[in-house]
N, C-alpha and C positions, 0 to 999 in steps of 0.2 A: 596565450590562447584565448580566443574570443568565445564567450559563453552566452551570446545572445540567442534566445529561443525564437524559433519561427512559430507561426500560428499553429501548424500541425503538431509541432513538438509540445506546445503548451496544452493542446487538446489531449494528446497521448499521456502526458505527465499528469494532468488533472484526472483523467479517467482511471489511470493506474492508482493514483492516490485515493480516489473515491472507492475503488475496489478494495484496497487495503483497509480503508476505514470501515467499509461495509462488512468485511469479513471480521474485523476486530470487534464490531458492535452488533453482529448478527444476532437478533433476538430469537430465542426459542422458549416456548411455554411448556413447563414440565416440572418434575421434582428438582430440588436444588442440586447443582453439580458439586457443591462443596458445603461443608458445615459452617454455620455461623451462629451467633447468639440469637436464640429464638427460632432457629430453623426447625421445620417439621417435614420429614420426607414425604408425608402423605398429602401435604398442601402444595399445590402448584404455584410456581413463581416464574418471573421472567429472567432467564439466564442470558446474559449479554456477552457475546464473544463466541468465536469458533476457531479451532476445534476445542480450545479450553475456555471455559467461562471465566471472564475477567471480572465481571460484576454481576450482582443479582439485585433485582428490584422486587421487594416483597412489600405489598401494600398493607399487610397486617402486622408487620414488625418494625416499629420505628428504630432507627432513622431511615428506613426504607431502602437505601442503597448500601450494599455490602461489597467491598473489594476483595477479590479472590487472592489466593497465595501466589498465583502465577502472573498476575497483572503486570508487574514490572518487567518480567521477561518477555511477555507477549508484546508490550508496547515498545520495548527496546529493539526487539527483532523487527517489528513493523517499520520503525523509523530507520533502522540501518538498512533494511531491504529497500526501502524507498530511496534512500540516498545513493546506494550502490546502483540501483536501476537508473536513477536520474544521471549519475555520472557516466554510466555505460552508454546511455542514449546520447549524451552530448559528445562523447568520444567517438562513437560510431558515426554520428552525423558529421562531425568535423572531418573525419577521414574520408567519408563518402564525398564530401564537397571537394576535398583535395584530389581524389581520384577522378572525379568528373572534370575538374579543371585540367588535369593532366591529359585526360582523354580528348578534350577539346583541342588542346595544343597539338597532340599527335595527329588528330584528324586534319587540322589546318596544315600541318607539315606535309601530310600525304596529298592533300589537294594541291598544294603548291608544287610538289614534285611532278605531278601528272601534267 
C-alpha cells in the first residue's frame, strides 16, 4: 500500500496535530488544578492542559514546572488518537482514489458503448 501524502493531506494532518497539541497545552490562569509541593490554592498559577491539567507553571515555587498525575494518560491518548486519525485518513484517501479510478473506467466504457 502506498502511503505518500499529498499536499492537502499534509495540511490536514498538521492542522489536526496542531489542534491536539494546542488542546494538550492549553493554558489557563487560576488556582492549581492539582496539589504539588509548595502549592497554595489562593495563589494563581498557569495550568497547562485541557480538560485535565498535565503541567503547572508556578513562578513562585521552584522548580517552576510541575507534572500532574494524569500527564502520562493524556499524552498517550493524544499520540494514539493522532496515529489512528492519520491511518484512517490514509485508508480513506487510498480507497477514494481507487473508487475514482474505477468510476473513470466505467465512464469510459459507457462512452465507448454509445
